N, C-alpha and C positions, 0 to 999 in steps of 0.2 A: 845774339842774345837767345837764350833758350825760351821758347814759348811756353806759357803755362799750359799744362795738360788738363783736359777735362776729366773730372772725377768719374771713374768707372762705377756703373751701376752695380750695386751688391746683388749678386745672383740669387742669394737666399731671400733677399727682400723682394725681388722681382717675382720669384716663384711663390712667395707667401701672397703677394698681391694677386697673382693670377689664379691661386687656389680659391681666393675669396670671390673673384670675378666669375669663375665657373660655377662655384656653389650658389652664388646669387642668381646666376642665370637660370640654372635648373630649378631653384626654389620659386622664382617668379613664373616660370613656365609651368610648373606643376609636373609635367611629363614632357621629356624631350629626347633627343638623340645627340651623340657626340658630334655628328656632322652639323646639326642645327646649332649647337653651341658654338662650334668653330666659326660658323657663318655670322653668328650674332656678335661674338666678342673680337673677331678679327685675328684670331690666332690660327696656326696651321692645325690640321687634324691630328698629326702625330703629337704635337704639344698638348692639345686638349686631351687626347687619349691618356697621355702620361699623367696629367693632373687628374683626370677622372679616376684612374686606377688608384691613385693615392687617396682620394676622397672616399672611394669604395673601402680600401683597406682600413681607414680611419673610422669608418661607420657613419659618415655624413650622407652618403648616397647609397642607393640600392638600385639594382638593375632587375627588370621584370619583363619577360615576353619579348616579342619582336614587333617592329613596326617599320614601315617605309620612312625614309628621311625626307621624302619629297623632293629628292635630287637624284641624279644618275648614280647607279651603283647598287650594291647589295642592301638589303633592309638593315637598319641600325637597331641596336639594342636600346630599349627604353630605360632611360634614367629617371629617378625620382628621389626626392628628399627622403631620408630614412624616417620611418615612423617608430623606430626603437632607437636606443642609444641616447645620443645628446638631446637634452630637453632644458626647459626653463621652469623654475619654481617661482610663482607669484603669490604674494600674501597681501591682503588688504585688511586694514584695521579701520573700522568706522565706529560711529557712536553707538550703534545698536547691533553690530554683528562683526564677525571676523570670517573671512574667507581665505582658503588656500587652494591653489590649483597647480597642476603640471601640464604644460603645453609642449608637444612635440615639435620637431623641425618642420613639419608640414604646416604648422599653425593650428593643429587640432587640440582642443581641450580634452585631455585624456583622463584626468583624475581631478575631482573637485569635492570640497567639503566646506560647509557653511554652519557656524554656530551663531545663533541669534541670542544675544544678551545685552544687557544695559551696561556698557562699559564706563558709564559716568559713575557707577557705584563702586569701582574699584580704582586703585592707583595705577599709574603707568607701568611699573614693573610687573604687576599681576596681569594686566591686559596683554602685555608683550609675552609673558610666559604662556598665557592661554594660546595665543597665536602660535607660539613655537610648538606647543603640544600638537595643535592641529597640523602644522606644517610637517611635523615628524610622522604623523599618521598618514598624511599624503605621500611623503617620501617612501614609507614602507610599501604602500600600495603601488606606487610607480615602479619600485624595484621588482615587484612581482610581475609587472608588465614589461620588463626589460627596458625600462627608461632610466636614464641617469642624468638628472638635473646637474648641470655644470656650474650654475650660479643661481642667485635668488634675487628677486626684486621685491622691495618692501613699499607698498602704497599706504601713505599716512595722511591723515587729515590735518588741515591747518597750514602754517608756513613752515616749510621743511628746507633746511639748509645744511650741507656737510653731514648728513647722516642724523641730524637732530631735529626735533620739532621745536621750532622757536616758540610757537604758541598755537594752540588749538582750543579756542575758548569753549566750544561745546563739550569738550572732554575735560577742561580744566587743566590741560598740559601746558607747561611753560619751561622751556629749556630742558626737554627730556631727550637724553642720549639714546635715541630709539634703536639705532643700528646696533650699538654695543649691547644694549639690554636684550634684544631680540637674539643676536648671535650667541650671547653667553647662555641664554635659556634653551636655544636650540642644540647647542653642543652638550648641555647637561642631560637632555632627554634622548639625544641621538648623537653620541660621540663622533660617529663617522661623518657628520655634517659640519664638524668644527671648522674644516678648511673651506667650506663652501663660500666663494666670494659673494658679498652682500652689497647691494646698492639701494638707495631709497629716492623717493620723489613724492610730491603731493598727489593724492588719490585722484583728483580731478584731471591732472595731467595724464595720469595713467589711463584713465577711462577714455580720454580724448584720443590717445594713441591706439587703443583698442578699436575705437570706432573708425579711425583712419585706415588701420590695417585690415580689420575683419568686417567692417560694417558695409552698408549699402549706399555709400556716398557717390559711387561712380568716379566721375573726373573731378569732384570737388575736392580741393586741396587747401582752401582757406575758409575756415569756419570758427564759430564760437561753440563751445560745448558746455552745457550746464548740467550738473548732476544734483538732483533734488533728493536729499536725504533729511536727517534731522536739520542740518544746515543746507546751505546752497553752495556748491563748489562750481568754479568755472575754470576753463582752459582756453587758450587762444592758439589756433593752429594757422600758420602762414606759409603757403606754398610747401605744405607737407611737413613743416618743422614747428615745434613748440616756440611760441614767443614767451620767453621766461622773464623779460625785464632785467634791469640792472642788477637786482640781487636775487633773482629767481622766484619772486613773489607775484608775477603777473597773473591775472585771471581771478582775483578774489571778488567776483561779482556779487557774491552773497552779502558783502559788506558795503556795497554802493547804497548811499542814503536815498531812499525814495520818498521819505517824508521826514523833514528835519525835526518835526514835533512829535514823531512817532514813538512807540514803546522803546524802552531801554534794551540794548542788545548785550549779549554776553562779552562782546569785544570792547564795550565801554561806550560806543557811540548810540545814537537814537535813530530809529526809523530805517534800519538796514533792511534790504530785501528779504533776508531770511526770516525776518519778524513777520512777514506776510506770506511768503511762499515756501518757507521751509516746512518740513513734515510736522514738526511740533506745533507750529503756528497754525497751519491748515486744520489739523485735528482739533486743536483747542477752539478754533473759530467755529467749526462745525459741530463741536461736541460729539465727536466720533472717537471710538477707542482705537481704530487702526484704519489703514488704507483700504482694506477690503470692505469694511463697514461703510467708509466714506463713499466708495464707488456705488455700493448698493443703495445707499440713501439718495445719491445723485440720480442714479437710474430711476428710482421711484419718485423723482421730482420733489424731494423734501427741500423747502425753501431755505433753511439754514445751510444745508450742504451746498446748495447752488450758489448762495450768496458768498460763502467762504471761497469757493473755487473761482467765481467771478472776480472777487477782489484780489485773489492771488494771481490771476491771469492779468488783471490790470497792472498790478505792481511789477510783474515780470516784463510786461510790455514797456513800462516805463523805464526800468533799468536797461533793458536790451535795446531800446531805441536810441539811448545815448551811446551804448557800445557799438551799435551798428553805424551810427553817424561817424563815430571816431575811427573805426577800423575797417569798414566797408567789406564785410565778409560775404562769401558767396551763399552761406547758409548759417542758420542757428539750429543746433542739434540738442534736443532735450532728453536727458537720461535720468536714471534713478527712478523715482516714483512717477515722474511726469508722463511717460508713455501711457500709463494706465489712466491718467487723468486728462489727457489730451482732449477727449470729446467736450469737456467742460471748461477746459482753460483756453482753448484756441480762439474762441470768438473774441473774448475781451483782450487777449494777448495780441492777436493779428490786428485788432482794431487799433490798438495803441501804436503798433509798428507802422501801420498804414498811415495814421495821422501825423506821427512824430518824425519819421525818417525822411530827410530832405530830398533824397534821391528819387523818390517815387517808385522804387523798385521793389517795395515790401508790401504789396497788395496781397490779400489772401490768396488770390489766384496764382501768384508767382511761384508758390511751392518751395519757398526758401525756409520755411519753418518746418522742421522735421522731428520725428521721434527716433531716439537712438535704437539701434538694432538690438534685438533680444539677447544675442550671444556676446555682447560687448560689455565689459565692466573693468574696474581698476585692477582686479587681481590678474585677469587675462592680459591686460596691457602690460602689467609689471612683468609677467612671464615672458611675454613676446619681446620685451625690451632686452631681456637676456639673449634671446635668439638672434636679435638684430646684431648684437655684439658677436655672437657665434659666426654669422654669416660674413661679418666684416673681417674676422681673423680666425678662421677654423683651427689653425695650428695652435693658437693660444689656449684652446679648450680641449684639444685632443687627449691629453693625459687625464683630465677630469671626466671625460667621457668613456674612459676605460680602454681607449685605443692604445 
C-alpha cells in the first residue's frame, strides 16, 4: 500500500512568512544588523540577506551607516524601518472633534490635523464628509513628505460592527454605514484614494491599542483603558490583545450604572457613569464652559469645581472597582480629558478602588492607576493598526506602497 505523502510547504508562502518575520524583527529592534536578525529568527545569514534585500527593494527597510554586529566578523550594515513609503492613515470621529493622522513604519506620527466642532449639530453623512475632507488634506501633506498610506483605519464612537455604527447615543447615530459613507466622501474629494482599504473599530479600542504600542506601560499587557470625552469610552486589553466580547461590544464602561436612580442617559438607562464623569456632565456640574476653565477654577480652589471633580472621581472609582474585581487587570489607564484632571480626581477615585477591590492590591501606593501617555489617541491607534497588518504581510501592501 502506498503511504500518504506529507503535503509540501508552499515555497512562496514560506517566503511570505519569513519576510514578515524579518520585517517585524527589525521593527521591534528599531536598528539592527543582518547578523543580529539571523541570530534572532533562526534563519541562515544568506537567507536573511535575501529577505532583507527584497524588503529594501520594496521600500519597507532602509540601511544607514555601519555598526558592529556584536559577533565575530566584519561590521554589519545598520537596518531600520523606512520612514518614507508605506504608512497608515488614521481618522477619529468624536462628538466634538475630528482628527486625521499619518503614521510611518517606525511608528512616528508624521502628519496630524484636528478640527474641533460640535458633530451633534450635523447628520452622519455631513460629519463623515468633514472627516473625509480632513483626511484628504492629510494625505496631500503626506505625499509631499514621500509617505504612501497603504490603508486607513476609522475610529468611531459607540457600538461598531462590520463597518457600521450600530448606535452612538451622544451623536444620535443609529445604524450608520460609516465605512461606506466615509469611503465615498473620500473618493469624491481625492479620487486617488478610492481604492484605499478601509477598516473601522470603536474609538476607545483604538486609543487602548495606541497606549499599548506607544505608551509608557512597560511590561503591562493587561489593563483597562478609559477615554473621557463627552461620553466615557472603555477598552479591555488582556495579554496584549483586545477583549472584544461575543459581539465586539466589550468595554462600554461609560454605560455601567453607578446610581440606579440617577439622571437619564442618552442610551435610555439611568445613572450611567458618563452622567457623572463625562465631559458634559462635569462641566455642567462645575458650571464651567470648558476643561481649561475647569482646571483653572480647581487650581484656584473654587468649591463648585472641586465638588464636581470629587463626585466624578467617586463615580469613576465605583464603576472601576467592579470592573477590577471582575477582570483583575494590572493597571487602569485614564485618557482623554482625565490626565489633565487627575490631580483632583485621583483622591476620591483611588479611595473607592482601595475600599471596594477585594484583592487589596489597589491602594493609592500601588501605582496601578495611571494617566494615558500624551502621544496616544484613537487616530494614532487606527493608523498603527494598519501598520500591524503591513508587518504581518508586507507583500500584500507592496503595490499600494508604490513598490
